[in-house]
A tleap script that builds the chain and sets N, CA, C and O, in Angstrom:
source leaprc.protein.ff14SB
mol = sequence {
  NMET ALA ALA PHE ILE ALA SER TYR SER GLY
  PRO THR GLY GLN PRO ARG THR VAL THR VAL
  LYS ALA ALA ASP LEU ALA GLU ALA LYS LYS
  LEU LEU ARG ARG ARG GLY ILE ARG ALA GLU
  GLN LEU ARG PRO VAL SER PRO GLY ASN SER
  GLN ASP THR LYS VAL ASP GLY ALA ASP ALA
  GLY GLY LEU LYS SER ILE ASP LEU ASN ARG
  LEU PHE GLU LYS ALA PRO GLY VAL LYS GLU
  LYS ALA VAL PHE ALA SER LYS LEU ALA ALA
  LEU VAL ASP ALA GLY VAL PRO ILE VAL ARG
  SER LEU ASP LEU MET ALA THR GLN GLN LYS
  LEU PRO MET PHE LYS ARG ALA LEU THR LYS
  VAL SER LEU ASP VAL ASN GLU GLY ILE ALA
  LEU ALA THR ALA LEU ARG GLN TRP PRO LYS
  VAL PHE CASP
}
set mol.1.N position { 0.831 -1.189 0.000 }
set mol.1.CA position { 0.000 0.000 0.000 }
set mol.1.C position { 0.871 1.246 0.000 }
set mol.1.O position { 1.951 1.281 0.590 }
set mol.2.N position { 0.374 2.248 -0.670 }
set mol.2.CA position { 1.092 3.517 -0.749 }
set mol.2.C position { 0.452 4.521 0.206 }
set mol.2.O position { -0.706 4.373 0.595 }
set mol.3.N position { 1.205 5.523 0.569 }
set mol.3.CA position { 0.695 6.594 1.425 }
set mol.3.C position { 0.476 7.838 0.573 }
set mol.3.O position { 1.246 8.128 -0.343 }
set mol.4.N position { -0.592 8.569 0.895 }
set mol.4.CA position { -0.939 9.783 0.169 }
set mol.4.C position { -1.168 10.914 1.168 }
set mol.4.O position { -1.715 10.696 2.250 }
set mol.5.N position { -0.750 12.114 0.801 }
set mol.5.CA position { -0.970 13.297 1.630 }
set mol.5.C position { -2.072 14.123 0.985 }
set mol.5.O position { -1.996 14.475 -0.193 }
set mol.6.N position { -3.099 14.427 1.777 }
set mol.6.CA position { -4.209 15.245 1.301 }
set mol.6.C position { -4.184 16.582 2.022 }
set mol.6.O position { -4.034 16.632 3.243 }
set mol.7.N position { -4.329 17.658 1.274 }
set mol.7.CA position { -4.436 19.002 1.843 }
set mol.7.C position { -5.885 19.442 1.714 }
set mol.7.O position { -6.505 19.278 0.663 }
set mol.8.N position { -6.423 20.007 2.802 }
set mol.8.CA position { -7.806 20.467 2.788 }
set mol.8.C position { -7.975 21.597 3.784 }
set mol.8.O position { -7.068 21.886 4.565 }
set mol.9.N position { -9.134 22.237 3.757 }
set mol.9.CA position { -9.438 23.311 4.704 }
set mol.9.C position { -10.291 22.749 5.826 }
set mol.9.O position { -11.258 22.027 5.585 }
set mol.10.N position { -9.925 23.088 7.057 }
set mol.10.CA position { -10.675 22.641 8.220 }
set mol.10.C position { -11.994 23.383 8.339 }
set mol.10.O position { -12.300 24.236 7.505 }
set mol.11.N position { -12.788 23.070 9.370 }
set mol.11.CA position { -14.102 23.683 9.538 }
set mol.11.C position { -14.069 25.205 9.668 }
set mol.11.O position { -15.022 25.884 9.286 }
set mol.12.N position { -12.976 25.739 10.205 }
set mol.12.CA position { -12.881 27.192 10.354 }
set mol.12.C position { -12.041 27.828 9.258 }
set mol.12.O position { -11.728 29.016 9.325 }
set mol.13.N position { -11.670 27.034 8.237 }
set mol.13.CA position { -10.929 27.563 7.103 }
set mol.13.C position { -9.425 27.414 7.189 }
set mol.13.O position { -8.722 27.750 6.236 }
set mol.14.N position { -8.908 26.917 8.311 }
set mol.14.CA position { -7.464 26.759 8.440 }
set mol.14.C position { -6.990 25.586 7.584 }
set mol.14.O position { -7.683 24.574 7.487 }
set mol.15.N position { -5.813 25.712 6.962 }
set mol.15.CA position { -5.299 24.623 6.128 }
set mol.15.C position { -4.882 23.431 6.994 }
set mol.15.O position { -4.282 23.598 8.056 }
set mol.16.N position { -5.208 22.240 6.522 }
set mol.16.CA position { -4.864 21.010 7.231 }
set mol.16.C position { -4.340 19.988 6.243 }
set mol.16.O position { -4.601 20.071 5.042 }
set mol.17.N position { -3.600 19.025 6.761 }
set mol.17.CA position { -3.148 17.904 5.943 }
set mol.17.C position { -3.406 16.617 6.707 }
set mol.17.O position { -3.399 16.593 7.938 }
set mol.18.N position { -3.628 15.567 5.967 }
set mol.18.CA position { -3.819 14.243 6.550 }
set mol.18.C position { -3.127 13.241 5.636 }
set mol.18.O position { -3.096 13.418 4.418 }
set mol.19.N position { -2.580 12.202 6.222 }
set mol.19.CA position { -1.933 11.151 5.447 }
set mol.19.C position { -2.793 9.900 5.520 }
set mol.19.O position { -3.184 9.475 6.607 }
set mol.20.N position { -3.086 9.311 4.373 }
set mol.20.CA position { -3.874 8.080 4.319 }
set mol.20.C position { -3.088 7.009 3.584 }
set mol.20.O position { -2.258 7.306 2.725 }
set mol.21.N position { -3.357 5.776 3.929 }
set mol.21.CA position { -2.710 4.648 3.279 }
set mol.21.C position { -3.755 3.954 2.412 }
set mol.21.O position { -4.820 3.574 2.899 }
set mol.22.N position { -3.449 3.792 1.128 }
set mol.22.CA position { -4.386 3.184 0.193 }
set mol.22.C position { -3.614 2.508 -0.933 }
set mol.22.O position { -2.433 2.784 -1.149 }
set mol.23.N position { -4.299 1.620 -1.645 }
set mol.23.CA position { -3.666 0.896 -2.746 }
set mol.23.C position { -3.344 1.827 -3.914 }
set mol.23.O position { -2.300 1.695 -4.552 }
set mol.24.N position { -4.252 2.770 -4.189 }
set mol.24.CA position { -4.033 3.691 -5.300 }
set mol.24.C position { -4.731 5.023 -5.016 }
set mol.24.O position { -5.373 5.195 -3.980 }
set mol.25.N position { -4.594 5.944 -5.941 }
set mol.25.CA position { -5.142 7.290 -5.778 }
set mol.25.C position { -6.665 7.271 -5.654 }
set mol.25.O position { -7.228 8.012 -4.848 }
set mol.26.N position { -7.333 6.433 -6.442 }
set mol.26.CA position { -8.797 6.364 -6.405 }
set mol.26.C position { -9.288 5.882 -5.041 }
set mol.26.O position { -10.266 6.408 -4.508 }
set mol.27.N position { -8.613 4.887 -4.479 }
set mol.27.CA position { -9.005 4.387 -3.160 }
set mol.27.C position { -8.745 5.438 -2.081 }
set mol.27.O position { -9.523 5.561 -1.135 }
set mol.28.N position { -7.664 6.191 -2.219 }
set mol.28.CA position { -7.363 7.263 -1.262 }
set mol.28.C position { -8.472 8.315 -1.287 }
set mol.28.O position { -8.903 8.786 -0.235 }
set mol.29.N position { -8.935 8.686 -2.486 }
set mol.29.CA position { -10.028 9.654 -2.604 }
set mol.29.C position { -11.292 9.119 -1.938 }
set mol.29.O position { -12.008 9.858 -1.261 }
set mol.30.N position { -11.563 7.823 -2.136 }
set mol.30.CA position { -12.750 7.194 -1.563 }
set mol.30.C position { -12.683 7.203 -0.032 }
set mol.30.O position { -13.676 7.490 0.636 }
set mol.31.N position { -11.507 6.886 0.515 }
set mol.31.CA position { -11.329 6.895 1.970 }
set mol.31.C position { -11.543 8.293 2.543 }
set mol.31.O position { -12.166 8.454 3.592 }
set mol.32.N position { -11.026 9.292 1.852 }
set mol.32.CA position { -11.190 10.673 2.316 }
set mol.32.C position { -12.660 11.093 2.274 }
set mol.32.O position { -13.145 11.755 3.191 }
set mol.33.N position { -13.363 10.709 1.212 }
set mol.33.CA position { -14.781 11.038 1.095 }
set mol.33.C position { -15.571 10.425 2.245 }
set mol.33.O position { -16.463 11.066 2.802 }
set mol.34.N position { -15.242 9.178 2.602 }
set mol.34.CA position { -15.932 8.510 3.707 }
set mol.34.C position { -15.716 9.230 5.028 }
set mol.34.O position { -16.578 9.206 5.907 }
set mol.35.N position { -14.565 9.867 5.164 }
set mol.35.CA position { -14.256 10.600 6.395 }
set mol.35.C position { -14.790 12.028 6.352 }
set mol.35.O position { -14.614 12.788 7.303 }
set mol.36.N position { -15.442 12.392 5.249 }
set mol.36.CA position { -16.014 13.726 5.134 }
set mol.36.C position { -15.003 14.795 4.772 }
set mol.36.O position { -15.224 15.977 5.037 }
set mol.37.N position { -13.891 14.388 4.165 }
set mol.37.CA position { -12.834 15.332 3.798 }
set mol.37.C position { -12.860 15.541 2.293 }
set mol.37.O position { -12.790 14.588 1.518 }
set mol.38.N position { -12.961 16.796 1.895 }
set mol.38.CA position { -12.888 17.134 0.472 }
set mol.38.C position { -11.500 17.702 0.216 }
set mol.38.O position { -11.232 18.873 0.483 }
set mol.39.N position { -10.628 16.857 -0.301 }
set mol.39.CA position { -9.222 17.233 -0.492 }
set mol.39.C position { -9.071 18.233 -1.629 }
set mol.39.O position { -9.631 18.060 -2.711 }
set mol.40.N position { -8.301 19.282 -1.359 }
set mol.40.CA position { -7.976 20.261 -2.390 }
set mol.40.C position { -6.787 19.776 -3.207 }
set mol.40.O position { -6.659 20.098 -4.388 }
set mol.41.N position { -5.918 18.997 -2.565 }
set mol.41.CA position { -4.747 18.439 -3.239 }
set mol.41.C position { -4.475 17.065 -2.639 }
set mol.41.O position { -4.535 16.892 -1.422 }
set mol.42.N position { -4.177 16.094 -3.487 }
set mol.42.CA position { -3.861 14.739 -3.041 }
set mol.42.C position { -2.647 14.266 -3.818 }
set mol.42.O position { -2.671 14.203 -5.048 }
set mol.43.N position { -1.572 13.929 -3.086 }
set mol.43.CA position { -0.345 13.504 -3.765 }
set mol.43.C position { 0.287 12.351 -2.998 }
set mol.43.O position { 0.110 12.233 -1.786 }
set mol.44.N position { 1.026 11.500 -3.709 }
set mol.44.CA position { 1.703 10.389 -3.033 }
set mol.44.C position { 2.853 10.895 -2.163 }
set mol.44.O position { 3.481 11.908 -2.473 }
set mol.45.N position { 3.116 10.183 -1.082 }
set mol.45.CA position { 4.225 10.521 -0.193 }
set mol.45.C position { 5.503 9.978 -0.807 }
set mol.45.O position { 5.566 8.819 -1.216 }
set mol.46.N position { 6.518 10.824 -0.869 }
set mol.46.CA position { 7.807 10.358 -1.389 }
set mol.46.C position { 8.464 9.467 -0.336 }
set mol.46.O position { 8.258 9.685 0.858 }
set mol.47.N position { 9.257 8.460 -0.752 }
set mol.47.CA position { 9.841 7.505 0.191 }
set mol.47.C position { 10.673 8.142 1.297 }
set mol.47.O position { 10.702 7.606 2.404 }
set mol.48.N position { 11.348 9.255 1.049 }
set mol.48.CA position { 12.200 9.872 2.055 }
set mol.48.C position { 11.494 10.920 2.892 }
set mol.48.O position { 12.135 11.593 3.698 }
set mol.49.N position { 10.185 11.077 2.721 }
set mol.49.CA position { 9.445 12.122 3.412 }
set mol.49.C position { 9.213 11.737 4.866 }
set mol.49.O position { 8.782 10.620 5.150 }
set mol.50.N position { 9.494 12.649 5.785 }
set mol.50.CA position { 9.347 12.370 7.207 }
set mol.50.C position { 7.887 12.318 7.642 }
set mol.50.O position { 7.594 11.809 8.724 }
set mol.51.N position { 6.960 12.832 6.826 }
set mol.51.CA position { 5.550 12.785 7.192 }
set mol.51.C position { 4.996 11.376 7.075 }
set mol.51.O position { 3.853 11.129 7.458 }
set mol.52.N position { 5.778 10.460 6.560 }
set mol.52.CA position { 5.336 9.088 6.371 }
set mol.52.C position { 5.167 8.347 7.695 }
set mol.52.O position { 4.647 7.232 7.704 }
set mol.53.N position { 5.591 8.935 8.808 }
set mol.53.CA position { 5.505 8.249 10.087 }
set mol.53.C position { 4.098 8.236 10.656 }
set mol.53.O position { 3.832 7.481 11.591 }
set mol.54.N position { 3.201 9.031 10.136 }
set mol.54.CA position { 1.856 9.078 10.670 }
set mol.54.C position { 0.854 8.739 9.575 }
set mol.54.O position { 0.720 9.479 8.600 }
set mol.55.N position { 0.157 7.631 9.734 }
set mol.55.CA position { -0.810 7.186 8.748 }
set mol.55.C position { -2.111 6.858 9.464 }
set mol.55.O position { -2.121 6.071 10.411 }
set mol.56.N position { -3.220 7.463 9.010 }
set mol.56.CA position { -4.531 7.234 9.583 }
set mol.56.C position { -4.579 7.452 11.090 }
set mol.56.O position { -5.241 6.693 11.799 }
set mol.57.N position { -3.900 8.459 11.585 }
set mol.57.CA position { -3.970 8.792 12.996 }
set mol.57.C position { -3.099 7.931 13.880 }
set mol.57.O position { -3.119 8.103 15.098 }
set mol.58.N position { -2.334 7.010 13.321 }
set mol.58.CA position { -1.459 6.158 14.124 }
set mol.58.C position { -0.024 6.611 13.932 }
set mol.58.O position { 0.386 6.929 12.816 }
set mol.59.N position { 0.747 6.642 15.022 }
set mol.59.CA position { 2.141 7.018 14.868 }
set mol.59.C position { 2.958 5.781 14.516 }
set mol.59.O position { 2.403 4.690 14.383 }
set mol.60.N position { 4.262 5.936 14.364 }
set mol.60.CA position { 5.113 4.843 13.912 }
set mol.60.C position { 5.073 3.657 14.863 }
set mol.60.O position { 5.295 2.525 14.434 }
set mol.61.N position { 4.796 3.886 16.146 }
set mol.61.CA position { 4.727 2.803 17.115 }
set mol.61.C position { 3.407 2.059 17.078 }
set mol.61.O position { 3.256 1.062 17.785 }
set mol.62.N position { 2.461 2.498 16.293 }
set mol.62.CA position { 1.178 1.823 16.176 }
set mol.62.C position { 0.140 2.324 17.181 }
set mol.62.O position { -0.978 1.810 17.208 }
set mol.63.N position { 0.481 3.308 17.999 }
set mol.63.CA position { -0.463 3.834 18.971 }
set mol.63.C position { -1.345 4.890 18.323 }
set mol.63.O position { -0.864 5.749 17.584 }
set mol.64.N position { -2.628 4.819 18.604 }
set mol.64.CA position { -3.567 5.796 18.065 }
set mol.64.C position { -3.487 7.081 18.876 }
set mol.64.O position { -3.375 7.044 20.101 }
set mol.65.N position { -3.544 8.212 18.192 }
set mol.65.CA position { -3.614 9.478 18.910 }
set mol.65.C position { -5.073 9.704 19.305 }
set mol.65.O position { -5.982 9.365 18.547 }
set mol.66.N position { -5.293 10.262 20.465 }
set mol.66.CA position { -6.638 10.460 20.986 }
set mol.66.C position { -6.893 11.954 21.124 }
set mol.66.O position { -6.083 12.685 21.694 }
set mol.67.N position { -8.011 12.391 20.604 }
set mol.67.CA position { -8.421 13.780 20.749 }
set mol.67.C position { -9.247 13.874 22.032 }
set mol.67.O position { -10.381 13.400 22.080 }
set mol.68.N position { -8.676 14.487 23.065 }
set mol.68.CA position { -9.351 14.558 24.360 }
set mol.68.C position { -10.638 15.362 24.300 }
set mol.68.O position { -11.554 15.118 25.085 }
set mol.69.N position { -10.725 16.313 23.386 }
set mol.69.CA position { -11.961 17.089 23.261 }
set mol.69.C position { -13.136 16.193 22.898 }
set mol.69.O position { -14.258 16.427 23.348 }
set mol.70.N position { -12.888 15.175 22.094 }
set mol.70.CA position { -13.965 14.268 21.698 }
set mol.70.C position { -14.464 13.438 22.872 }
set mol.70.O position { -15.639 13.072 22.918 }
set mol.71.N position { -13.584 13.140 23.820 }
set mol.71.CA position { -13.993 12.346 24.975 }
set mol.71.C position { -14.990 13.087 25.857 }
set mol.71.O position { -15.852 12.468 26.479 }
set mol.72.N position { -14.873 14.408 25.910 }
set mol.72.CA position { -15.706 15.192 26.800 }
set mol.72.C position { -16.779 15.995 26.074 }
set mol.72.O position { -17.345 16.929 26.642 }
set mol.73.N position { -17.061 15.641 24.831 }
set mol.73.CA position { -18.091 16.350 24.074 }
set mol.73.C position { -19.473 16.046 24.632 }
set mol.73.O position { -19.752 14.946 25.109 }
set mol.74.N position { -20.309 17.043 24.557 }
set mol.74.CA position { -21.682 16.895 25.018 }
set mol.74.C position { -22.507 16.209 23.929 }
set mol.74.O position { -22.519 16.639 22.775 }
set mol.75.N position { -23.190 15.143 24.316 }
set mol.75.CA position { -24.099 14.473 23.388 }
set mol.75.C position { -25.363 15.321 23.266 }
set mol.75.O position { -25.737 16.003 24.220 }
set mol.76.N position { -26.023 15.292 22.120 }
set mol.76.CA position { -27.235 16.094 21.960 }
set mol.76.C position { -28.339 15.628 22.905 }
set mol.76.O position { -28.521 14.432 23.133 }
set mol.77.N position { -29.061 16.588 23.441 }
set mol.77.CA position { -30.164 16.281 24.341 }
set mol.77.C position { -31.462 16.059 23.578 }
set mol.77.O position { -31.496 16.082 22.348 }
set mol.78.N position { -32.520 15.845 24.335 }
set mol.78.CA position { -33.831 15.586 23.745 }
set mol.78.C position { -34.289 16.778 22.906 }
set mol.78.O position { -34.861 16.597 21.831 }
set mol.79.N position { -34.041 17.987 23.390 }
set mol.79.CA position { -34.474 19.183 22.659 }
set mol.79.C position { -33.787 19.273 21.298 }
set mol.79.O position { -34.443 19.522 20.286 }
set mol.80.N position { -32.456 19.069 21.268 }
set mol.80.CA position { -31.715 19.136 19.999 }
set mol.80.C position { -32.202 18.068 19.019 }
set mol.80.O position { -32.322 18.319 17.820 }
set mol.81.N position { -32.481 16.873 19.545 }
set mol.81.CA position { -32.969 15.785 18.684 }
set mol.81.C position { -34.361 16.095 18.140 }
set mol.81.O position { -34.658 15.806 16.981 }
set mol.82.N position { -35.207 16.682 18.976 }
set mol.82.CA position { -36.561 17.032 18.540 }
set mol.82.C position { -36.528 18.112 17.462 }
set mol.82.O position { -37.266 18.037 16.479 }
set mol.83.N position { -35.675 19.113 17.648 }
set mol.83.CA position { -35.540 20.177 16.646 }
set mol.83.C position { -35.018 19.590 15.337 }
set mol.83.O position { -35.502 19.934 14.258 }
set mol.84.N position { -34.022 18.698 15.437 }
set mol.84.CA position { -33.477 18.044 14.242 }
set mol.84.C position { -34.566 17.269 13.504 }
set mol.84.O position { -34.715 17.409 12.291 }
set mol.85.N position { -35.329 16.448 14.240 }
set mol.85.CA position { -36.374 15.632 13.611 }
set mol.85.C position { -37.430 16.508 12.949 }
set mol.85.O position { -37.901 16.201 11.854 }
set mol.86.N position { -37.799 17.591 13.611 }
set mol.86.CA position { -38.804 18.501 13.064 }
set mol.86.C position { -38.316 19.164 11.776 }
set mol.86.O position { -39.045 19.227 10.786 }
set mol.87.N position { -37.075 19.659 11.799 }
set mol.87.CA position { -36.519 20.312 10.609 }
set mol.87.C position { -36.330 19.322 9.462 }
set mol.87.O position { -36.605 19.645 8.306 }
set mol.88.N position { -35.861 18.116 9.784 }
set mol.88.CA position { -35.671 17.098 8.747 }
set mol.88.C position { -37.009 16.741 8.104 }
set mol.88.O position { -37.102 16.613 6.883 }
set mol.89.N position { -38.042 16.582 8.931 }
set mol.89.CA position { -39.374 16.269 8.403 }
set mol.89.C position { -39.883 17.387 7.502 }
set mol.89.O position { -40.466 17.121 6.451 }
set mol.90.N position { -39.665 18.631 7.905 }
set mol.90.CA position { -40.120 19.767 7.092 }
set mol.90.C position { -39.399 19.800 5.746 }
set mol.90.O position { -40.020 20.053 4.713 }
set mol.91.N position { -38.097 19.547 5.754 }
set mol.91.CA position { -37.333 19.545 4.500 }
set mol.91.C position { -37.790 18.419 3.572 }
set mol.91.O position { -37.965 18.629 2.372 }
set mol.92.N position { -37.982 17.226 4.135 }
set mol.92.CA position { -38.407 16.087 3.315 }
set mol.92.C position { -39.819 16.320 2.784 }
set mol.92.O position { -40.101 16.014 1.626 }
set mol.93.N position { -40.717 16.864 3.625 }
set mol.93.CA position { -42.079 17.188 3.167 }
set mol.93.C position { -42.066 18.220 2.047 }
set mol.93.O position { -42.943 18.216 1.184 }
set mol.94.N position { -41.076 19.101 2.061 }
set mol.94.CA position { -40.965 20.133 1.024 }
set mol.94.C position { -40.357 19.581 -0.264 }
set mol.94.O position { -40.271 20.293 -1.264 }
set mol.95.N position { -39.937 18.317 -0.244 }
set mol.95.CA position { -39.408 17.698 -1.456 }
set mol.95.C position { -37.899 17.727 -1.582 }
set mol.95.O position { -37.360 17.370 -2.630 }
set mol.96.N position { -37.206 18.145 -0.534 }
set mol.96.CA position { -35.739 18.158 -0.564 }
set mol.96.C position { -35.256 16.720 -0.349 }
set mol.96.O position { -35.723 16.056 0.577 }
set mol.97.N position { -34.336 16.222 -1.179 }
set mol.97.CA position { -33.833 14.854 -0.994 }
set mol.97.C position { -33.199 14.670 0.390 }
set mol.97.O position { -32.667 15.617 0.970 }
set mol.98.N position { -33.262 13.444 0.905 }
set mol.98.CA position { -32.779 13.166 2.260 }
set mol.98.C position { -31.301 13.501 2.409 }
set mol.98.O position { -30.905 14.096 3.412 }
set mol.99.N position { -30.481 13.131 1.433 }
set mol.99.CA position { -29.042 13.401 1.543 }
set mol.99.C position { -28.796 14.905 1.621 }
set mol.99.O position { -27.997 15.360 2.440 }
set mol.100.N position { -29.466 15.665 0.791 }
set mol.100.CA position { -29.312 17.126 0.818 }
set mol.100.C position { -29.822 17.690 2.147 }
set mol.100.O position { -29.219 18.601 2.712 }
set mol.101.N position { -30.933 17.143 2.639 }
set mol.101.CA position { -31.480 17.586 3.924 }
set mol.101.C position { -30.492 17.331 5.055 }
set mol.101.O position { -30.292 18.190 5.914 }
set mol.102.N position { -29.873 16.153 5.056 }
set mol.102.CA position { -28.889 15.826 6.089 }
set mol.102.C position { -27.671 16.741 5.995 }
set mol.102.O position { -27.128 17.167 7.014 }
set mol.103.N position { -27.246 17.042 4.767 }
set mol.103.CA position { -26.121 17.969 4.580 }
set mol.103.C position { -26.456 19.355 5.135 }
set mol.103.O position { -25.640 19.973 5.819 }
set mol.104.N position { -27.656 19.833 4.835 }
set mol.104.CA position { -28.084 21.143 5.340 }
set mol.104.C position { -28.132 21.157 6.866 }
set mol.104.O position { -27.695 22.115 7.504 }
set mol.105.N position { -28.665 20.088 7.435 }
set mol.105.CA position { -28.757 20.008 8.894 }
set mol.105.C position { -27.367 19.959 9.525 }
set mol.105.O position { -27.148 20.539 10.588 }
set mol.106.N position { -26.432 19.270 8.878 }
set mol.106.CA position { -25.065 19.176 9.408 }
set mol.106.C position { -24.380 20.540 9.398 }
set mol.106.O position { -23.665 20.880 10.340 }
set mol.107.N position { -24.591 21.319 8.342 }
set mol.107.CA position { -23.942 22.635 8.276 }
set mol.107.C position { -24.508 23.596 9.320 }
set mol.107.O position { -23.813 24.512 9.760 }
set mol.108.N position { -25.759 23.395 9.715 }
set mol.108.CA position { -26.395 24.278 10.693 }
set mol.108.C position { -26.116 23.856 12.135 }
set mol.108.O position { -26.334 24.634 13.064 }
set mol.109.N position { -25.643 22.645 12.318 }
set mol.109.CA position { -25.468 22.091 13.661 }
set mol.109.C position { -24.300 22.723 14.403 }
set mol.109.O position { -23.230 22.918 13.826 }
set mol.110.N position { -24.496 23.042 15.675 }
set mol.110.CA position { -23.449 23.657 16.485 }
set mol.110.C position { -22.687 22.632 17.326 }
set mol.110.O position { -21.487 22.794 17.546 }
set mol.111.N position { -23.354 21.589 17.796 }
set mol.111.CA position { -22.689 20.567 18.611 }
set mol.111.C position { -21.761 19.726 17.735 }
set mol.111.O position { -22.215 19.134 16.756 }
set mol.112.N position { -20.466 19.662 18.068 }
set mol.112.CA position { -19.507 18.952 17.214 }
set mol.112.C position { -19.841 17.471 17.003 }
set mol.112.O position { -19.707 16.960 15.891 }
set mol.113.N position { -20.272 16.782 18.061 }
set mol.113.CA position { -20.594 15.362 17.931 }
set mol.113.C position { -21.780 15.162 16.991 }
set mol.113.O position { -21.765 14.267 16.147 }
set mol.114.N position { -22.808 15.998 17.140 }
set mol.114.CA position { -23.997 15.916 16.296 }
set mol.114.C position { -23.631 16.238 14.848 }
set mol.114.O position { -24.110 15.582 13.922 }
set mol.115.N position { -22.789 17.239 14.657 }
set mol.115.CA position { -22.355 17.636 13.313 }
set mol.115.C position { -21.596 16.496 12.628 }
set mol.115.O position { -21.855 16.185 11.465 }
set mol.116.N position { -20.648 15.867 13.360 }
set mol.116.CA position { -19.892 14.742 12.802 }
set mol.116.C position { -20.812 13.582 12.452 }
set mol.116.O position { -20.667 12.954 11.403 }
set mol.117.N position { -21.761 13.305 13.342 }
set mol.117.CA position { -22.697 12.209 13.107 }
set mol.117.C position { -23.535 12.467 11.859 }
set mol.117.O position { -23.698 11.577 11.024 }
set mol.118.N position { -24.067 13.676 11.730 }
set mol.118.CA position { -24.896 14.000 10.566 }
set mol.118.C position { -24.095 13.952 9.271 }
set mol.118.O position { -24.604 13.506 8.243 }
set mol.119.N position { -22.855 14.407 9.314 }
set mol.119.CA position { -22.000 14.360 8.125 }
set mol.119.C position { -21.753 12.918 7.710 }
set mol.119.O position { -21.843 12.586 6.529 }
set mol.120.N position { -21.443 12.062 8.676 }
set mol.120.CA position { -21.174 10.650 8.376 }
set mol.120.C position { -22.440 9.941 7.904 }
set mol.120.O position { -22.393 9.147 6.964 }
set mol.121.N position { -23.568 10.222 8.548 }
set mol.121.CA position { -24.839 9.617 8.133 }
set mol.121.C position { -25.162 10.028 6.703 }
set mol.121.O position { -25.600 9.201 5.903 }
set mol.122.N position { -24.952 11.290 6.378 }
set mol.122.CA position { -25.199 11.778 5.024 }
set mol.122.C position { -24.324 11.049 4.004 }
set mol.122.O position { -24.800 10.652 2.940 }
set mol.123.N position { -23.043 10.878 4.336 }
set mol.123.CA position { -22.135 10.155 3.435 }
set mol.123.C position { -22.576 8.707 3.256 }
set mol.123.O position { -22.562 8.181 2.143 }
set mol.124.N position { -22.969 8.064 4.358 }
set mol.124.CA position { -23.400 6.668 4.286 }
set mol.124.C position { -24.664 6.514 3.449 }
set mol.124.O position { -24.752 5.612 2.615 }
set mol.125.N position { -25.642 7.388 3.666 }
set mol.125.CA position { -26.893 7.321 2.896 }
set mol.125.C position { -26.607 7.584 1.423 }
set mol.125.O position { -27.207 6.954 0.552 }
set mol.126.N position { -25.703 8.501 1.142 }
set mol.126.CA position { -25.324 8.795 -0.240 }
set mol.126.C position { -24.662 7.590 -0.908 }
set mol.126.O position { -24.760 7.418 -2.123 }
set mol.127.N position { -23.984 6.752 -0.107 }
set mol.127.CA position { -23.341 5.549 -0.643 }
set mol.127.C position { -24.303 4.374 -0.764 }
set mol.127.O position { -23.912 3.307 -1.238 }
set mol.128.N position { -25.567 4.551 -0.339 }
set mol.128.CA position { -26.558 3.507 -0.517 }
set mol.128.C position { -26.951 2.767 0.743 }
set mol.128.O position { -27.772 1.852 0.683 }
set mol.129.N position { -26.392 3.132 1.876 }
set mol.129.CA position { -26.758 2.493 3.138 }
set mol.129.C position { -28.100 3.061 3.585 }
set mol.129.O position { -28.361 4.253 3.420 }
set mol.130.N position { -28.948 2.206 4.150 }
set mol.130.CA position { -30.258 2.649 4.620 }
set mol.130.C position { -30.100 3.685 5.735 }
set mol.130.O position { -29.156 3.622 6.522 }
set mol.131.N position { -31.026 4.630 5.792 }
set mol.131.CA position { -30.961 5.694 6.793 }
set mol.131.C position { -30.946 5.113 8.206 }
set mol.131.O position { -30.167 5.557 9.049 }
set mol.132.N position { -31.800 4.126 8.468 }
set mol.132.CA position { -31.856 3.524 9.809 }
set mol.132.C position { -30.529 2.878 10.182 }
set mol.132.O position { -30.087 2.984 11.326 }
set mol.133.N position { -29.896 2.215 9.235 }
set mol.133.CA position { -28.601 1.576 9.490 }
set mol.133.C position { -27.532 2.624 9.760 }
set mol.133.O position { -26.704 2.452 10.654 }
set mol.134.N position { -27.547 3.696 9.001 }
set mol.134.CA position { -26.568 4.770 9.193 }
set mol.134.C position { -26.753 5.443 10.551 }
set mol.134.O position { -25.771 5.768 11.218 }
set mol.135.N position { -27.998 5.652 10.965 }
set mol.135.CA position { -28.267 6.266 12.264 }
set mol.135.C position { -27.873 5.335 13.408 }
set mol.135.O position { -27.412 5.791 14.455 }
set mol.136.N position { -28.053 4.045 13.209 }
set mol.136.CA position { -27.733 3.055 14.238 }
set mol.136.C position { -26.245 3.025 14.575 }
set mol.136.O position { -25.872 2.564 15.654 }
set mol.137.N position { -25.395 3.505 13.682 }
set mol.137.CA position { -23.953 3.522 13.927 }
set mol.137.C position { -23.553 4.616 14.914 }
set mol.137.O position { -22.396 4.676 15.329 }
set mol.138.N position { -24.485 5.475 15.293 }
set mol.138.CA position { -24.222 6.574 16.229 }
set mol.138.C position { -25.160 6.477 17.427 }
set mol.138.O position { -26.049 7.316 17.568 }
set mol.139.N position { -24.989 5.471 18.302 }
set mol.139.CA position { -25.929 5.283 19.417 }
set mol.139.C position { -25.916 6.419 20.443 }
set mol.139.O position { -26.932 6.660 21.093 }
set mol.140.N position { -24.791 7.120 20.602 }
set mol.140.CA position { -24.747 8.232 21.562 }
set mol.140.C position { -25.546 9.433 21.064 }
set mol.140.O position { -26.004 10.254 21.859 }
set mol.141.N position { -25.709 9.531 19.758 }
set mol.141.CA position { -26.416 10.673 19.179 }
set mol.141.C position { -27.874 10.326 18.900 }
set mol.141.O position { -28.776 11.072 19.280 }
set mol.142.N position { -28.103 9.203 18.240 }
set mol.142.CA position { -29.457 8.789 17.856 }
set mol.142.C position { -29.827 7.525 18.623 }
set mol.142.O position { -29.733 6.426 18.076 }
set mol.143.N position { -30.243 7.659 19.873 }
set mol.143.CA position { -30.571 6.481 20.676 }
set mol.143.C position { -31.988 6.025 20.512 }
set mol.143.O position { -32.397 5.043 21.132 }
savepdb mol mol.pdb
quit
């Protein structure tokens, strides 16, 4: 497998890079899409590049890096879920496709965990996974 470096803009517009390991360029693009990353530039890692030590969030020793902010994130409450369900129903009743509705809801969401969940659910539904199955993958958000 080869390693690829993707450059993209973070949620607040700051430039970011991520390294992914994939068989080829097409698979690397697919992996990034699944993670909700729209790469502005994607290039293979050169063999002598020092950035090759970190692939998919794991360092050279195989230990995963942990984002402590994610551990202490607030899960959405009943009110946030009710507002989400109401808005989603209104969009679908108005004829907006479910994937587009989920994308719109994700962009409006303030809670980081809820936003990540909606983005991933939208990607999964767009790939053909049933909405119920996609929601079931996020038990802390959609219980």
